Backbone as numpy.savetxt, mean C-alpha at the origin, in Angstrom:
# Nx Ny Nz CAx CAy CAz Cx Cy Cz
2.25 17.58 5.05 1.78 18.07 3.46 3.21 17.80 2.58
3.49 17.23 1.48 4.27 17.52 0.76 5.74 18.67 0.49
6.50 18.63 0.96 7.07 19.97 1.21 6.82 20.37 -1.00
7.18 21.50 -0.72 6.34 21.81 -2.44 7.21 23.76 -2.18
8.01 23.79 -3.55 8.28 24.75 -4.05 9.29 25.04 -5.18
9.48 25.82 -6.01 10.24 26.25 -6.49 11.93 26.31 -6.42
11.96 26.09 -4.83 13.55 26.21 -4.71 13.60 24.81 -4.36
12.82 23.97 -3.55 13.61 22.96 -4.21 13.56 21.35 -4.91
12.20 22.33 -6.48 12.71 22.01 -8.30 13.77 22.21 -7.68
13.98 23.29 -7.82 15.38 23.14 -8.46 16.60 22.03 -7.60
16.45 22.25 -6.46 17.27 21.65 -6.05 17.39 20.04 -6.42
16.22 19.60 -6.53 16.20 18.41 -6.84 16.46 18.07 -8.11
16.41 19.00 -9.39 16.79 18.97 -10.41 18.45 19.16 -10.37
19.00 19.26 -9.56 20.59 19.93 -9.50 21.13 18.46 -8.75
20.49 17.56 -7.96 20.85 16.43 -7.37 20.88 15.01 -8.63
19.54 15.57 -9.49 19.86 14.16 -9.95 20.65 13.17 -10.34
20.70 12.16 -10.29 22.24 11.29 -9.85 23.19 11.58 -8.88
22.84 12.53 -7.36 23.58 12.56 -6.51 22.49 12.39 -5.10
21.92 12.35 -5.45 20.42 11.91 -4.93 20.55 11.02 -3.02
20.54 11.70 -1.54 20.29 11.09 -0.44 19.21 10.52 0.20
18.58 10.10 0.38 17.79 9.47 1.63 17.88 8.44 2.80
17.28 9.04 3.40 17.07 7.58 4.35 16.18 6.70 3.69
14.51 7.01 3.39 14.33 5.42 2.46 13.97 5.95 1.07
14.76 5.13 -0.18 14.39 5.43 -1.34 13.55 4.30 -2.13
12.16 4.63 -2.29 11.47 3.60 -2.42 10.97 3.50 -4.03
11.24 2.86 -4.99 11.11 2.51 -6.46 9.64 2.12 -7.05
8.80 2.66 -7.90 7.85 2.54 -7.88 6.85 3.03 -6.76
5.62 3.36 -7.17 4.40 4.22 -7.14 3.20 4.04 -6.56
3.67 2.76 -6.83 1.95 2.12 -6.17 1.47 1.98 -4.85
0.48 1.52 -4.55 0.17 1.64 -2.90 0.87 1.08 -2.29
2.08 -0.04 -2.11 2.91 -0.11 -1.51 3.91 0.52 -1.27
4.32 0.92 -2.56 5.49 2.28 -2.57 5.08 3.76 -1.45
3.92 3.88 -2.06 3.46 5.13 -1.31 2.86 4.80 0.15
3.46 3.75 0.95 2.93 3.74 2.17 4.18 3.76 3.06
5.68 4.56 2.15 6.55 5.36 1.74 6.06 6.37 3.03
5.08 6.83 3.16 4.85 8.36 3.63 4.89 7.79 5.32
4.80 6.90 5.70 4.50 6.38 7.61 6.47 6.67 7.67
7.23 6.66 7.14 8.33 7.04 7.42 9.03 8.05 7.18
7.73 8.62 6.19 8.25 10.46 6.05 7.64 10.85 7.59
6.05 10.35 8.06 5.52 11.42 9.16 6.41 10.61 10.69
7.44 9.72 10.08 8.35 9.38 11.26 9.58 10.02 11.47
9.39 11.47 10.39 11.08 12.07 10.25 12.32 12.12 8.93
11.35 10.82 8.49 12.48 10.38 7.62 12.38 11.49 6.15
14.06 11.12 5.38 13.54 12.15 4.59 13.26 10.70 3.42
12.21 10.83 2.15 12.10 9.43 1.80 11.87 10.15 -0.29
12.15 9.74 -0.69 11.93 10.04 -2.25 11.77 8.88 -3.15
11.01 8.84 -3.57 10.08 8.12 -4.35 10.17 7.79 -5.54
10.64 7.06 -5.67 11.27 7.13 -8.28 10.06 6.36 -8.37
9.54 6.85 -10.00 8.86 6.44 -10.51 9.34 6.86 -11.96
9.41 5.43 -12.16 9.52 5.50 -14.25 8.27 6.03 -15.20
7.32 6.16 -14.65 5.85 6.18 -15.35 5.67 7.60 -15.53
4.97 8.44 -16.79 4.43 9.91 -16.37 3.77 10.01 -14.90
2.89 9.26 -14.78 2.07 9.38 -13.63 2.22 8.72 -12.55
1.45 8.76 -11.54 1.76 7.79 -10.10 0.56 6.50 -10.26
1.05 5.83 -9.23 -0.55 5.09 -8.88 0.40 3.91 -9.26
1.53 3.17 -10.23 1.60 1.24 -10.43 0.15 0.80 -11.53
0.49 0.12 -11.10 -0.53 -0.53 -11.23 -2.10 -0.83 -10.65
-1.84 -0.04 -9.06 -2.91 -0.05 -8.42 -4.00 0.54 -8.70
-3.63 1.69 -9.50 -4.43 3.10 -9.80 -5.20 2.27 -11.56
-4.79 1.04 -11.86 -5.59 0.50 -12.74 -6.29 -0.85 -12.26
-6.09 -1.36 -11.14 -6.62 -2.60 -10.43 -7.92 -2.09 -9.10
-7.82 -0.89 -9.46 -8.92 -1.22 -8.06 -8.23 -0.64 -6.33
-6.83 -0.92 -6.64 -6.33 -1.75 -4.85 -6.93 -2.12 -4.28
-7.47 -4.05 -5.03 -7.04 -4.75 -3.97 -6.24 -5.16 -3.24
-6.51 -5.55 -1.99 -5.55 -6.34 -1.22 -6.08 -7.79 -0.68
-5.49 -8.94 -0.42 -5.80 -9.93 0.01 -5.13 -9.58 1.47
-5.99 -9.67 2.76 -5.58 -9.88 3.68 -6.86 -10.69 4.61
-6.16 -12.32 5.23 -6.86 -13.39 5.66 -7.45 -12.39 7.35
-8.56 -13.09 7.84 -8.99 -12.45 9.15 -8.97 -10.99 9.52
-9.26 -10.56 8.60 -9.27 -8.74 8.60 -10.78 -8.30 9.37
-10.10 -7.31 10.34 -11.83 -6.30 10.78 -12.32 -6.17 10.00
-12.20 -5.89 8.71 -13.55 -5.45 8.09 -14.69 -6.58 8.07
-13.83 -8.15 7.66 -14.84 -8.95 7.41 -15.56 -9.37 8.50
-15.64 -8.06 9.96 -16.86 -8.36 10.63 -18.40 -7.76 9.83
-17.86 -6.77 9.22 -18.97 -5.63 8.48 -19.54 -6.27 7.44
-19.61 -7.56 6.89 -20.20 -8.34 6.11 -20.73 -9.61 6.86
-19.91 -9.94 8.33 -20.95 -10.99 8.81 -20.06 -11.97 8.50
-18.68 -12.11 8.36 -18.19 -13.11 7.83 -17.07 -14.03 9.00
-16.97 -14.90 9.68 -15.94 -14.92 10.40 -14.66 -15.98 9.77
-13.74 -15.52 10.00 -12.58 -16.34 9.52 -11.43 -16.77 10.89
-10.48 -17.20 10.29 -9.36 -17.81 11.12 -8.11 -18.10 10.97
-6.96 -17.68 11.17 -5.77 -17.90 10.97 -5.80 -19.96 10.05
-6.47 -20.73 10.86 -6.56 -21.38 10.57 -6.60 -22.04 9.26
-8.47 -21.81 9.11 -8.79 -21.95 7.86 -8.06 -20.74 6.77
-7.37 -19.50 6.94 -6.27 -18.57 6.18 -5.46 -20.22 5.44
-4.33 -20.68 6.28 -3.17 -21.75 6.35 -3.50 -22.87 5.25
-5.01 -23.19 6.12 -5.45 -24.55 4.37 -5.55 -23.86 3.53
-6.66 -22.62 3.10 -6.41 -22.60 1.67 -5.63 -21.72 1.52
-4.08 -21.05 2.00 -2.94 -21.24 1.54 -1.88 -22.43 0.71
-2.00 -23.45 1.90 -1.44 -24.78 1.32 -1.71 -24.95 0.36
-3.72 -25.12 0.40 -4.02 -26.00 -0.89 -4.02 -25.47 -1.83
-3.75 -24.21 -2.07 -3.71 -23.14 -3.49 -2.48 -22.50 -3.87
-1.55 -22.81 -2.40 0.34 -22.56 -3.74 0.99 -24.06 -3.28
0.14 -25.45 -2.55 1.27 -26.12 -3.19 2.26 -26.41 -2.59
3.73 -26.96 -3.65 4.60 -26.91 -3.16 5.28 -25.98 -3.13
4.35 -24.45 -3.29 5.37 -23.11 -3.11 4.76 -22.73 -2.16
3.93 -23.52 -0.86 4.10 -23.18 0.47 4.71 -22.74 1.35
5.32 -21.96 1.89 6.61 -21.67 2.77 5.91 -21.15 4.26
5.92 -22.05 4.61 5.37 -22.22 6.33 5.90 -20.40 6.95
7.33 -20.13 6.98 7.45 -19.34 7.20 7.41 -17.73 7.22
7.07 -18.15 5.54 6.78 -16.91 5.18 5.31 -16.83 5.31
4.56 -17.32 5.27 3.08 -17.54 5.30 2.95 -17.15 6.66
3.70 -17.91 8.01 3.69 -17.59 9.40 4.12 -15.99 9.28
4.58 -15.53 8.98 5.06 -13.40 9.20 4.20 -12.89 8.31
3.36 -13.54 6.99 2.21 -12.30 6.45 0.83 -12.71 7.32
1.08 -14.07 7.73 -0.48 -13.76 8.81 -0.75 -13.06 9.83
0.57 -13.08 10.56 0.48 -12.46 11.90 1.16 -11.01 11.27
1.87 -10.37 10.03 2.00 -9.11 10.31 0.43 -8.27 9.15
0.02 -8.68 8.17 -1.18 -8.25 7.42 -2.10 -7.72 8.15
-2.43 -8.32 8.88 -4.01 -7.74 9.97 -3.52 -6.09 10.60
-2.26 -6.66 11.28 -1.81 -5.97 12.12 -1.02 -4.45 10.94
-0.62 -4.53 9.66 -0.59 -3.65 9.04 -1.51 -2.65 8.65
-2.37 -3.50 8.47 -3.93 -2.66 7.75 -4.08 -1.90 8.86
-4.18 -2.41 10.27 -4.78 -1.62 10.88 -4.11 -0.54 11.33
-2.80 -0.42 11.46 -1.57 0.50 11.50 -1.97 1.99 10.46
-1.80 1.45 9.34 -2.11 2.09 7.93 -3.47 3.50 8.52
-4.36 2.10 8.64 -5.33 3.29 8.66 -5.82 3.64 10.00
-4.82 3.37 11.29 -4.72 4.51 11.99 -4.16 5.55 11.54
-2.77 5.51 11.14 -1.98 6.60 11.18 -1.94 7.18 9.34
-2.44 6.80 8.45 -2.38 7.38 7.20 -3.95 7.63 6.85
-3.82 8.05 5.06 -5.07 8.54 4.72 -5.34 6.84 4.07
-4.83 6.36 4.46 -5.54 4.62 3.30 -6.10 4.12 4.15
-7.52 4.37 3.67 -8.60 3.56 4.19 -8.98 2.02 3.03
-9.57 0.84 3.75 -9.93 0.03 2.74 -11.07 -0.35 2.98
-12.04 -1.33 2.35 -13.20 -1.03 2.19 -13.49 -2.76 2.26
-14.33 -3.11 3.04 -14.57 -3.91 3.09 -15.32 -5.00 1.50
-15.04 -6.46 0.98 -16.06 -6.54 0.10 -15.95 -7.84 0.37
-17.20 -8.39 -0.78 -17.69 -9.34 -0.92 -17.12 -10.12 -2.31
-16.09 -9.73 -2.61 -14.92 -10.54 -3.96 -13.99 -11.83 -3.48
-14.35 -12.82 -3.63 -14.34 -14.64 -2.94 -12.81 -14.63 -3.37
-12.01 -15.70 -2.57 -11.20 -16.23 -2.61 -11.24 -16.93 -4.33
-10.16 -16.86 -4.62 -10.46 -17.22 -5.99 -10.17 -18.77 -6.20
-10.48 -19.64 -5.62 -10.17 -21.04 -5.82 -11.74 -21.82 -4.65
-12.82 -21.87 -4.89 -13.94 -22.13 -3.99 -13.93 -23.33 -3.80
-12.98 -24.62 -4.24 -13.32 -25.92 -3.42 -12.46 -25.84 -2.74
-11.24 -24.80 -2.88 -10.18 -25.25 -1.45 -10.56 -25.33 0.28
-9.38 -26.05 0.91 -10.58 -25.72 1.97 -10.00 -24.31 2.41
-11.24 -24.04 3.34 -10.52 -22.36 3.95 -11.40 -22.13 3.23
-11.47 -21.44 2.31 -12.07 -20.91 0.90 -13.12 -19.91 1.53
-12.99 -18.60 1.78 -14.01 -17.43 2.19 -14.14 -15.66 0.82
-14.72 -15.67 1.67 -15.29 -13.90 1.04 -14.95 -13.10 1.55
-14.82 -12.41 1.23 -14.33 -10.80 2.30 -13.09 -10.65 2.78
-11.99 -11.66 1.90 -10.30 -11.27 2.61 -10.10 -10.73 1.37
-10.26 -10.08 0.19 -10.38 -8.95 -0.63 -10.77 -8.11 -0.49
-9.90 -6.93 0.04 -10.62 -5.80 0.46 -9.97 -4.41 -0.86
-10.63 -3.57 -0.94 -11.04 -2.80 -2.06 -10.39 -1.25 -1.35
-10.17 -0.06 -2.24 -9.26 1.17 -1.49 -10.77 2.10 -1.38
-11.09 2.26 -0.05 -12.43 3.05 0.02 -12.29 4.48 -1.00
-13.26 5.28 -1.10 -13.14 6.51 -2.01 -11.94 7.06 -0.88
-11.88 8.31 -1.46 -10.83 9.48 -1.31 -10.75 10.05 -2.12
-11.44 11.18 -1.53 -10.61 12.87 -1.93 -9.47 12.94 -2.61
-8.76 12.51 -3.23 -7.50 13.67 -3.43 -7.37 14.91 -3.59
-8.07 15.99 -3.87 -7.93 17.45 -3.17 -8.46 17.73 -1.72
-8.19 16.57 -0.95 -7.91 17.74 0.02 -6.70 17.06 0.81
-6.53 17.11 1.96 -5.32 16.65 2.50 -4.22 15.88 2.43
-4.18 15.62 1.11 -3.65 14.15 0.61 -2.20 14.11 0.85
-1.18 14.04 1.23 0.18 13.55 1.40 1.25 14.11 0.77
0.36 13.90 -0.76 0.96 14.72 -1.80 0.55 15.41 -2.21
0.89 16.34 -2.89 0.11 17.49 -3.11 0.79 17.25 -4.52
-0.55 18.34 -5.21 -0.06 18.39 -6.97 1.12 18.99 -7.11
1.92 19.47 -6.54 3.49 19.57 -6.99 4.13 18.84 -7.12
4.15 17.76 -5.91 4.56 16.75 -6.30 4.21 15.84 -7.01
3.20 15.60 -8.02 3.07 15.88 -8.82 3.34 15.00 -10.17
3.69 16.75 -10.19 4.22 17.21 -11.42 5.60 16.88 -11.02
6.19 16.39 -10.41 7.68 16.15 -10.07 7.66 14.99 -10.90
6.56 14.24 -10.03 6.97 12.48 -10.57 6.93 12.70 -12.10
6.23 13.31 -13.01 6.09 13.13 -14.18 7.69 13.77 -14.96
8.63 14.34 -13.63 9.95 14.03 -13.93 10.62 13.37 -14.20
10.68 12.56 -12.62 11.84 11.92 -12.35 11.46 11.30 -10.49
11.14 12.02 -10.01 11.73 11.72 -8.57 10.74 12.80 -7.50
10.04 12.25 -6.68 9.31 12.35 -5.64 9.76 12.46 -4.07
9.89 13.94 -3.36 10.42 14.20 -2.35 9.25 14.21 -1.01
8.86 13.10 -0.08 7.82 13.06 0.44 8.33 13.94 1.99
7.62 14.62 2.62 8.14 15.28 3.73 6.24 15.76 4.46
6.30 15.63 5.83 5.33 15.95 6.42 5.80 16.49 7.58
4.48 17.34 8.06 4.84 18.29 8.96 4.43 17.94 10.16
């Protein structure tokens, strides 16, 4: 759970502009809040948010993420392969296709998904949302995952005290 208390609140106010941390995250969207992984590993994490609430564009978008060859596709009965994902990306990206970056993404995105689902409260769900270019080679459904329903009143890694702090300027995430 995020550390919470008046003493910490006062300390954060005093340290404004002088804060030190092992990891500093700008923005509290889905990507930024995966910093809880670093906090679970014992690092001091600070998430900075300029908006009056946290969640970034993820809070408005439904939290969709595009991950080819993900394990949720089996739930839909959809088979996918790295070669099909590469063909799709080559087709839609054209001159912007960067083989090294695509290779890194296709190797690590499914690993990241597995890691987050095993080690955090992040859960994604299969969807039948199709890829954007149906005429492109390698086109599939099931690559777009959506956030699973989540009960924020349970054992969330960020407490209500932290939410109030976000409205001021920063949130310090500590996992016990």
